[in-house]
TIBADO-579954 format. One line per 8 residues: their letters; for each residue x, y, z of N, C-alpha, C, O. Coordinates in steps of 0.2 Angstrom, whole numbers. Atoms other than C-alpha are relative to their C-alpha. Layout:
BEGIN
A = X Y Z X Y Z X Y Z X Y Z | ...;
This chain:
BEGIN
XXXXXXXX = -4 -6 2 648 315 574 -4 5 -5 -4 11 -4 | 5 -3 4 635 320 561 -5 4 4 -7 10 2 | 5 -3 -4 623 324 574 2 6 4 -1 11 4 | -3 -6 -3 635 336 583 0 6 -5 -1 11 -3 | 0 -5 6 637 345 566 -6 3 -1 -7 9 -2 | 6 -3 1 619 347 564 -2 5 6 -5 10 4 | 2 -5 -5 617 355 581 4 6 0 1 11 2 | -3 -7 1 630 368 576 -3 3 -6 -3 10 -5;
XXXXXXXX = 2 -3 6 623 371 559 -7 4 2 -8 10 -1 | 6 -3 -1 605 375 565 0 6 4 -3 11 2 | 0 -7 -3 609 389 578 3 5 -5 0 11 -5 | -3 -5 5 620 397 564 -5 2 -5 -6 8 -6 | 5 -1 5 606 396 552 -6 5 3 -8 10 0 | 5 -5 -3 593 404 564 3 7 1 -1 11 1 | -3 -7 -1 605 418 568 0 4 -6 -1 10 -6 | 0 -4 6 607 422 550 -7 2 -2 -8 8 -4;
XXXXXXXX = 7 -2 1 588 422 548 -2 6 4 -5 11 2 | 2 -5 -4 586 433 563 3 7 -2 0 12 -2 | -3 -6 2 599 445 557 -3 3 -6 -4 9 -7 | 3 -2 6 591 446 540 -6 4 1 -8 9 -2 | 6 -3 -1 574 450 547 1 7 4 -3 11 3 | -1 -6 -4 581 463 559 3 5 -4 1 11 -2 | -3 -5 3 592 472 548 -2 1 -8 1 5 -11 | 2 -1 7 584 469 531 -4 6 -1 -7 9 3;
XXXXXXXX = 4 -6 2 576 483 521 -7 -1 0 -9 -6 -1 | 7 0 1 558 487 522 -3 2 -7 1 5 -11 | 3 -2 7 546 488 507 -2 7 0 -2 11 -5 | 1 -7 -1 541 505 514 1 2 7 0 -2 12 | -1 -2 -7 544 515 529 -3 7 2 -4 11 -3 | 3 -6 -2 538 530 539 0 1 7 4 -2 11 | 0 -1 -7 533 536 556 -7 -1 3 -12 -1 -1 | 6 2 -4 520 531 569 -4 7 2 -1 12 4;
XXXXXXXX = 4 -5 -2 505 543 572 -5 -3 4 -6 -9 5 | 6 2 -4 490 543 583 -6 5 -2 -5 11 -4 | 6 -4 1 472 550 582 1 6 6 -1 4 11 | -1 -5 -5 475 567 591 -7 5 0 -9 6 -6 | 5 -5 -1 461 579 597 2 5 4 4 5 10 | -1 -7 -3 463 597 602 -6 2 4 -11 3 0 | 6 -2 -4 451 601 616 0 8 2 5 10 5 | 0 -7 -2 446 619 618 -6 2 5 -11 -2 6;
XXXXXXXX = 5 -2 -5 436 629 631 -7 1 -3 -7 4 -9 | 6 -2 3 417 630 628 -4 5 4 -10 6 3 | 3 -5 -4 414 643 641 5 5 1 11 4 1 | -4 -5 -2 421 659 647 0 1 7 -5 2 10 | 0 -1 -7 427 662 664 7 -3 3 11 -5 -1 | -6 2 -4 441 658 677 0 -8 1 -5 -11 3 | 0 7 -1 447 640 677 2 -1 7 7 1 10 | 0 1 -7 444 635 695 4 -7 2 6 -7 7;
XXXXXXXX = -3 7 -2 451 617 694 2 -3 -7 -3 -4 -11 | -2 3 6 461 609 681 7 -4 1 12 -2 -1 | -6 4 -2 473 596 689 1 -6 -3 0 -12 -1 | -2 5 4 479 585 676 7 1 -3 9 6 -3 | -7 -1 2 496 581 670 2 -3 -7 -2 -8 -9 | -2 3 7 504 577 653 3 -7 1 6 -8 6 | -2 7 0 506 559 650 -6 -4 4 -5 -10 4 | 6 3 -4 490 555 661 -5 -3 -5 -7 0 -10;
XXXXXXXX = 5 3 4 478 543 654 -7 2 2 -9 3 8 | 7 -3 -1 460 550 652 -5 -4 -3 -4 -8 -8 | 6 3 2 443 543 651 -5 4 -4 -6 10 -1 | 5 -5 3 430 550 639 -5 2 4 -8 -3 7 | 5 -3 -4 418 561 648 1 1 7 -3 4 10 | -2 -1 -7 427 560 664 1 7 2 4 11 -2 | -1 -7 -2 427 577 674 7 1 1 10 -2 6 | -7 -1 -1 445 584 672 0 7 4 6 9 6;
XXXXXXXX = 0 -7 -3 440 602 679 -6 4 -2 -10 1 -5 | 6 -4 2 428 616 678 2 7 0 7 10 3 | -1 -7 1 427 634 673 -6 4 5 -11 1 5 | 5 -3 -5 418 647 685 -7 1 -3 -8 3 -9 | 7 1 2 399 645 684 -4 4 4 -10 3 4 | 4 -3 -5 393 657 698 -5 4 -4 -11 4 -2 | 5 -5 3 385 670 686 -6 -4 -3 -11 -2 -3 | 5 4 4 376 656 676 -4 -3 5 -11 -3 4;
XXXXXXXX = 4 3 -5 370 648 692 -5 5 3 -11 3 4 | 4 -5 -3 363 664 699 -6 2 -6 -11 3 -4 | 5 -2 5 354 668 682 -5 -6 0 -11 -5 -1 | 4 6 0 347 650 683 -5 1 5 -11 0 4 | 4 -1 -6 340 653 700 -5 6 -1 -11 5 1 | 5 -6 2 332 670 694 -5 -2 -4 -11 -1 -3 | 6 3 5 323 661 680 -4 -4 3 -10 -4 2 | 4 4 -4 317 648 691 -5 3 4 -11 1 5;
XXXXXXXX = 4 -3 -4 310 660 703 -6 4 -4 -11 4 -2 | 5 -4 4 301 670 689 -5 -5 -3 -11 -4 -3 | 4 6 2 294 653 683 -5 -1 5 -11 -2 4 | 5 1 -6 286 650 700 -4 6 1 -10 4 2 | 4 -6 -1 280 668 701 -6 0 -5 -12 2 -4 | 5 0 6 271 666 684 -5 -5 1 -11 -4 -1 | 5 5 -1 263 650 689 -5 2 6 -11 0 5 | 5 -2 -5 255 658 704 -5 5 -3 -11 6 0;
XXXXXXXX = 5 -5 3 246 671 692 -5 -4 -4 -10 -1 -6 | 5 3 4 237 657 683 -7 -1 4 -7 -3 10 | 7 0 -3 218 658 687 -2 -7 1 -1 -12 -3 | 3 7 -1 209 643 694 -7 1 -4 -12 3 -1 | 6 -1 4 196 642 680 -6 -3 3 -11 0 3 | 6 3 -3 184 630 688 -3 4 6 -9 4 6 | 3 -4 -6 183 640 704 -3 6 -2 -9 8 1 | 3 -6 2 180 656 695 -6 0 -4 -10 4 -4;
XXXXXXXX = 6 1 4 167 649 684 -6 -3 4 -12 -3 2 | 5 3 -4 158 640 698 -6 5 2 -12 2 2 | 6 -5 -1 148 656 703 -5 1 -5 -11 1 -4 | 5 -1 6 141 658 686 -4 -6 -1 -10 -6 -3 | 3 6 1 137 640 684 -6 -1 5 -11 -4 4 | 6 0 -5 127 641 701 -5 4 -2 -11 3 -1 | 5 -5 2 118 656 695 -4 -3 -6 -11 -2 -6 | 4 3 5 113 647 679 -4 -6 2 -10 -6 0;
XXXXXXXX = 4 5 -3 107 632 689 -6 2 4 -11 -1 3 | 5 -3 -4 97 643 700 -6 2 -4 -11 1 -3 | 5 -3 4 89 652 686 -4 -6 -4 -10 -5 -5 | 3 6 3 85 635 677 -5 -3 5 -11 -5 3 | 4 2 -5 77 629 693 -6 4 1 -12 2 1 | 5 -5 0 67 645 694 -5 -1 -6 -11 0 -5 | 3 0 6 62 643 676 -5 -6 0 -11 -6 -2 | 4 6 0 55 625 679 -6 2 5 -12 -1 3;
XXXXXXXX = 5 -2 -5 45 632 694 -6 4 -3 -12 3 -2 | 4 -5 3 38 646 684 -4 -3 -6 -10 -2 -7 | 4 3 6 33 635 669 -6 -4 3 -11 -4 0 | 6 4 -3 22 624 681 -5 5 2 -11 4 2 | 5 -5 -2 14 640 688 -4 3 -6 -10 4 -6 | 3 -2 6 11 646 670 -6 -5 -2 -11 -3 -4 | 5 5 2 2 630 666 -6 0 5 -11 -2 2 | 6 0 -5 -9 632 682 -3 7 0 -7 8 4;
XXXXXXXX = 2 -7 0 -12 650 677 1 4 6 -3 8 8 | -1 -4 -6 -4 656 693 6 5 -1 8 8 3 | -5 -5 2 10 666 684 -1 2 -8 -4 -2 -11 | 1 -3 7 11 676 668 6 -2 -5 11 -4 -2 | -5 2 5 21 672 652 6 5 1 12 2 -1 | -5 -5 -1 32 688 655 5 -3 5 11 -2 4 | -5 3 -5 40 680 670 4 -5 -3 10 -6 -1 | -4 5 3 45 665 660 5 2 -5 10 0 -5;
XXXXXXXX = -5 -3 5 52 675 646 6 4 3 11 3 1 | -5 -3 -3 62 685 658 5 -5 3 12 -3 3 | -5 5 -3 70 670 666 4 -3 -6 10 -5 -5 | -4 2 6 74 663 648 5 5 -2 11 3 -4 | -5 -5 2 83 679 644 6 0 5 11 1 3 | -5 0 -5 92 679 660 5 -6 0 11 -5 0 | -4 6 1 98 661 657 5 1 -6 10 -1 -5 | -4 0 6 104 665 640 6 5 1 11 4 -1;
XXXXXXXX = -6 -4 -1 114 680 646 5 -3 5 11 -2 3 | -5 3 -4 122 670 660 4 -5 -4 10 -6 -3 | -4 5 4 127 656 647 5 4 -4 10 1 -4 | -5 -4 4 135 669 636 6 3 4 12 2 2 | -5 -3 -5 144 677 651 5 -6 2 11 -5 3 | -4 6 -2 150 659 656 5 -2 -6 11 -3 -4 | -4 1 5 157 656 639 6 5 -1 11 3 -2 | -5 -6 0 166 673 638 5 0 5 11 1 4;
XXXXXXXX = -5 0 -5 173 671 655 5 -6 0 11 -5 1 | -4 6 1 179 653 651 6 2 -5 12 0 -4 | -5 -2 6 188 660 635 5 4 3 11 3 1 | -5 -5 -3 196 674 645 5 -3 4 11 -2 4 | -4 3 -5 202 663 659 5 -5 -4 11 -5 -2 | -4 5 3 209 649 647 5 4 -4 11 1 -5 | -4 -4 4 217 663 636 6 2 5 12 2 3 | -5 -3 -4 226 670 651 4 -6 3 10 -5 3;
XXXXXXXX = -4 6 -2 231 652 657 5 -2 -6 11 -3 -4 | -4 1 6 238 649 639 6 4 0 12 2 -1 | -5 -5 1 248 665 639 5 -1 6 11 0 4 | -5 1 -5 256 661 656 4 -6 -1 10 -6 0 | -3 7 1 260 643 651 6 1 -6 11 -1 -5 | -5 -2 5 269 650 635 6 4 3 11 3 1 | -5 -4 -4 278 663 646 5 -5 4 11 -4 4 | -4 4 -4 284 649 657 4 -5 -4 10 -6 -2;
XXXXXXXX = -4 4 4 289 638 643 6 3 -3 11 0 -4 | -6 -4 2 300 652 636 5 0 5 11 0 4 | -5 -1 -6 308 654 653 4 -7 1 10 -7 2 | -3 6 -1 311 635 654 5 -2 -5 10 -5 -4 | -5 1 6 320 635 637 6 4 2 12 1 1 | -6 -3 -2 331 648 644 4 -4 6 10 -4 6 | -3 4 -6 334 637 660 4 -6 -4 10 -7 -2 | -4 5 3 339 623 648 6 2 -4 11 -1 -4;
XXXXXXXX = -6 -3 4 351 634 638 5 1 6 11 0 4 | -5 -1 -5 359 638 655 3 -6 2 9 -7 4 | -2 7 -2 360 620 660 5 -3 -5 10 -6 -3 | -5 2 5 369 617 643 6 3 1 12 1 0 | -6 -4 -1 381 631 647 4 -3 6 10 -3 6 | -3 2 -6 384 624 664 4 -7 -2 9 -8 1 | -3 6 2 388 607 656 6 1 -4 11 -2 -3 | -6 -2 4 400 615 644 6 3 5 11 4 2;
XXXXXXXX = -5 -3 -4 409 623 659 4 -5 3 10 -4 6 | -4 6 -2 415 606 664 5 -2 -5 3 -3 -11 | -6 2 5 432 601 656 0 -8 0 1 -11 5 | 0 7 1 432 583 649 3 -2 -7 4 3 -11 | -2 2 7 440 573 635 -5 -4 -4 -9 -8 -1 | 5 4 4 430 567 621 1 -7 -2 -3 -11 -4 | -2 7 1 440 551 619 4 -3 5 7 1 9 | -5 4 -4 449 538 629 7 2 -3 8 1 -9;
XXXXXXXX = -7 -1 3 468 543 627 5 2 5 3 2 11 | -6 -2 -4 484 550 634 0 8 -1 0 10 -7 | -1 -8 0 486 569 638 7 1 -3 12 0 1 | -7 -1 3 500 574 626 2 7 2 8 8 5 | -3 -7 -1 501 593 629 -6 4 4 -12 3 2 | 5 -4 -5 492 604 643 2 8 -2 7 10 -1 | -1 -7 2 490 622 637 -3 5 5 -2 11 4 | 3 -5 -5 481 630 652 1 -3 7 2 -9 8;
XXXXXXXX = -1 2 -7 482 630 671 -6 3 4 -9 7 2 | 5 -3 -5 471 633 686 1 7 2 7 9 3 | 0 -7 -2 467 651 689 1 5 -6 0 11 -6 | 0 -3 6 469 656 671 -7 2 -3 -12 -2 -1 | 7 -2 3 455 665 661 -1 -4 -6 3 -4 -11 | 2 4 6 447 653 649 -5 4 -5 -10 7 -2 | 4 -3 5 439 661 633 -3 -5 -4 1 -10 -6 | 3 5 4 427 651 623 4 -1 -7 5 4 -10;
XXXXXXXX = -5 1 6 438 643 609 7 -1 2 11 -3 -2 | -7 0 -2 454 644 619 2 -8 1 -2 -11 4 | -2 7 -1 464 628 618 2 -2 7 6 2 10 | -1 3 -7 465 618 634 5 -5 0 10 -5 4 | -4 6 0 474 602 630 0 -4 -6 -5 -3 -10 | 0 5 6 478 589 617 1 -7 2 5 -9 7 | 0 7 -2 474 571 619 0 -5 -6 -2 -3 -12 | -1 5 6 478 556 608 -2 -7 2 0 -9 8;
XXXXXXXX = 2 7 -1 471 538 606 6 -4 -1 8 -5 -7 | -6 4 1 487 528 609 -1 -8 -1 3 -11 -1 | 1 7 0 478 511 609 1 -3 -7 3 -9 -8 | 0 2 7 478 510 590 5 6 -3 3 11 -4 | -5 -5 3 494 518 582 -1 -1 -8 -3 -6 -11 | 0 -1 7 495 523 563 7 1 -3 10 6 -1 | -6 -1 4 510 520 553 -1 2 -7 -4 -1 -11 | 0 -4 7 511 532 538 6 -2 -4 11 1 -2;
XXXXXXXX = -6 1 4 522 525 525 -2 2 -7 -7 4 -9 | 1 -2 7 525 529 506 3 -5 -4 8 -8 -3 | -2 5 5 526 517 492 0 3 -7 -3 8 -8 | 0 -2 7 530 519 474 -6 -3 -4 -9 -7 -2 | 6 2 5 518 517 459 0 -8 -1 -5 -11 -2 | -1 7 2 525 499 455 -2 -4 6 -3 -10 5 | 2 4 -6 521 494 473 -8 0 2 -10 -4 6 | 8 -1 -1 502 499 472 -3 -7 0 -8 -8 3;
XXXXXXXX = 4 6 2 497 482 465 1 -5 6 -2 -10 6 | -1 5 -5 504 473 480 -3 2 7 -3 -2 11 | 4 -2 -6 493 482 493 -7 1 -2 -9 3 -7 | 7 -2 0 475 483 496 -3 1 7 0 -1 12 | 3 -2 -6 463 489 509 -2 -6 4 -4 -11 1 | 2 6 -4 461 477 524 6 -5 0 5 -10 4 | -5 5 0 477 468 520 4 0 6 6 5 9 | -5 0 -6 488 462 534 7 0 -2 9 -4 -7;
XXXXXXXX = -7 0 2 506 466 533 4 0 7 2 1 12 | -4 0 -5 521 464 544 3 7 1 6 10 -3 | -3 -7 -1 527 480 553 6 -1 5 6 -5 10 | -6 1 -4 544 482 560 1 7 3 3 12 0 | 0 -6 -3 545 496 573 8 1 3 10 -4 6 | -7 -2 -3 563 504 577 -1 3 7 -2 8 8 | 0 -2 -7 565 505 595 6 3 2 7 7 7 | -7 -3 -2 583 510 595 4 0 -7 2 -2 -12;
XXXXXXXX = -5 0 5 598 511 584 1 -8 -3 2 -9 -9 | -1 7 2 599 492 584 -5 -5 2 -5 -11 0 | 6 4 -3 583 486 592 -6 1 -4 -9 7 -4 | 7 0 4 567 482 582 -5 -5 4 -3 -9 7 | 6 5 -3 550 474 587 -5 -1 -6 -7 4 -9 | 5 2 5 538 465 575 -7 1 2 -8 -1 8 | 7 0 -1 520 468 574 -4 -2 -6 -1 -2 -11 | 4 1 6 505 464 563 -4 7 -1 -7 9 4;
XXXXXXXX = 4 -6 1 496 479 555 -5 -1 -6 -4 -6 -10 | 5 0 5 481 482 544 0 6 -5 0 11 -2 | 0 -6 5 481 493 528 -7 3 1 -12 0 -1 | 7 -3 -1 466 505 532 -1 6 -5 -6 8 -5 | 1 -6 5 469 519 519 6 0 -5 12 -1 -3 | -5 -1 5 478 521 503 -2 6 -4 -7 7 -7 | 1 -6 3 480 538 495 -2 -1 -7 0 -5 -11 | 3 0 7 470 541 478 5 4 -4 4 3 -10;
XXXXXXXX = -5 -4 4 484 553 472 7 0 2 8 -1 8 | -7 1 -2 502 553 472 3 7 2 -1 12 1 | -3 -6 -3 514 566 480 7 0 0 10 -6 -1 | -7 0 0 532 571 480 2 -3 7 -1 -2 12 | -2 4 -6 542 560 492 2 5 6 6 9 4 | -3 -4 -5 544 568 509 7 0 2 10 -6 1 | -8 0 0 562 573 513 2 -5 6 7 -8 6 | -2 4 -5 562 563 529 -2 -8 -1 0 -12 3;
XXXXXXXX = 2 7 1 555 547 521 5 -3 -6 6 0 -11 | -4 4 5 566 534 511 -4 -5 -2 -7 -10 1 | 4 5 3 557 523 499 5 -5 -3 11 -4 -3 | -4 5 2 564 507 492 4 2 -7 10 0 -8 | -3 -3 7 567 516 475 2 7 1 -3 11 1 | -2 -7 -1 577 532 479 -1 4 -6 -2 10 -5 | 1 -5 6 574 538 461 -7 2 -1 -8 6 -5 | 7 -1 1 556 538 463 -2 7 3 -1 8 9;
XXXXXXXX = 1 -6 -3 550 556 465 -8 1 2 -9 4 7 | 7 0 -2 531 553 466 -2 -7 4 0 -12 2 | 2 6 -4 524 541 480 -7 1 2 -10 6 1 | 7 0 -2 507 536 487 1 -1 8 4 -6 10 | 0 1 -7 504 538 506 -5 -6 2 -10 -7 -1 | 4 5 -2 497 523 515 0 0 8 5 1 11 | 0 0 -7 491 521 533 -1 -7 2 -6 -11 -1 | 1 7 -2 493 505 542 -1 0 8 3 3 12;
XXXXXXXX = 2 -1 -7 484 503 559 3 -6 4 3 -12 2 | -4 5 -5 494 493 573 -3 1 7 -3 6 10 | 2 0 -7 487 488 590 6 1 4 11 -2 4 | -6 -2 -5 499 496 603 0 -4 6 -5 -4 10 | -1 4 -6 505 486 617 3 4 5 6 2 10 | -2 -5 -5 511 502 626 8 2 -2 10 7 1 | -6 -1 2 528 502 617 1 5 -5 5 10 -5 | 0 -5 6 524 512 601 -1 7 3 -6 8 7;
XXXXXXXX = 1 -7 -2 526 531 603 -1 4 -7 1 2 -12 | 1 -4 6 521 545 591 7 2 -2 11 4 2 | -7 -2 3 536 549 579 5 -5 0 10 -4 -4 | -5 6 0 544 532 581 0 -2 -7 -5 -2 -11 | -1 3 7 551 525 564 -2 -7 0 -1 -11 5 | 2 7 1 544 509 557 0 -1 -8 0 3 -12 | 0 2 7 543 499 541 -5 -5 -1 -7 -9 4 | 4 5 1 532 487 533 3 -5 -6 7 -3 -10;
XXXX = -2 5 5 535 471 523 -6 -3 -3 -10 -6 1 | 6 3 4 522 465 510 2 -4 -6 -3 -7 -9 | -2 4 6 532 457 496 0 -7 2 2 -9 7 | 0 8 -1 529 438 494 7 -2 -2 8 -9 -1;
C-alpha cells in the first residue's frame, strides 16, 4: 500500500517542479538578436543576376550574382594591348651594341699588329696613336649607347608597370562586381532585384548569423554582483503563449553604464528605473528566431 502511494506522489512532485520551471519568473528577460550585416553594392551598373530568396542560407564568399562588367572588361583588354605594344618598343641592347663591340675588337686587333710593326720599324708611331684614339672614341660611344638604350628600356618598363597597376585596379573592380555575403548566415531582407541599376553604396540585402543568437536582457544594480563575463546561465526561450524551451547561455557582455528601462522590457523589480544591458550568447538549434522573447536564471 505504501509503495502504491509513493508511485502517486512522485509524478505529482515532478509535475509541480515542471510547472514551476515553466511558469516561474526569470531573473531578467529580453529579446533574441543576431549579428546582422547589411551588404551594399561595391560597383555601379545593371544587376545582371541576383537570384536569391529571403530565408535562404548563404555561404561566405559564395557568388550570389553580379553587376554588369562589360565596360570594365573592355578597358582591361585595351590596357593589356597597350602593355604588349610598349614591350615591342623595348630595344635589344645586346644586339644594338654588338656592332660597336665588334668595331672595338677589330681596332684592338689592328693596334696589336701595328705595335709589332712599330717594334720592327715597319710602321710609324702616328699610326699607333691614331688607332689608340679610335679605340677610345669607340669605347666612349659604346658606354653612351648602352646608357641610352638602358634608359629607354627602364622608361618602357616603368610605363608598363603603371599600366599593369591599372589592370590590377580593374581586376579589383571586377571582383567587386560580384555579389557575395561576407558571413555564413540567413538572408533576412532582399532590397534589389535582377535588372535594377546598382549604384556604389546601394543596399542589396541583409544577412544574419543565426547559428549563435544573442539574448539581450536588462538587470538591476543589485543583480550586477550575481553576473560576470563568461558565466553560464539558464536561458528560457518563449516559443508561444504556454510553450517554453530551455537552453544554456554564456554571458559575453555587460554594459559599463546604466540606462533607463526599455518600455518593452520587464525587470524583476518594476520600480527600478535604471538597468544594465547584458548580452547572453546561445547556440541556436534552428528554433530560436530574431525578436523572440526569453529570460535567464542565474540566482542560486
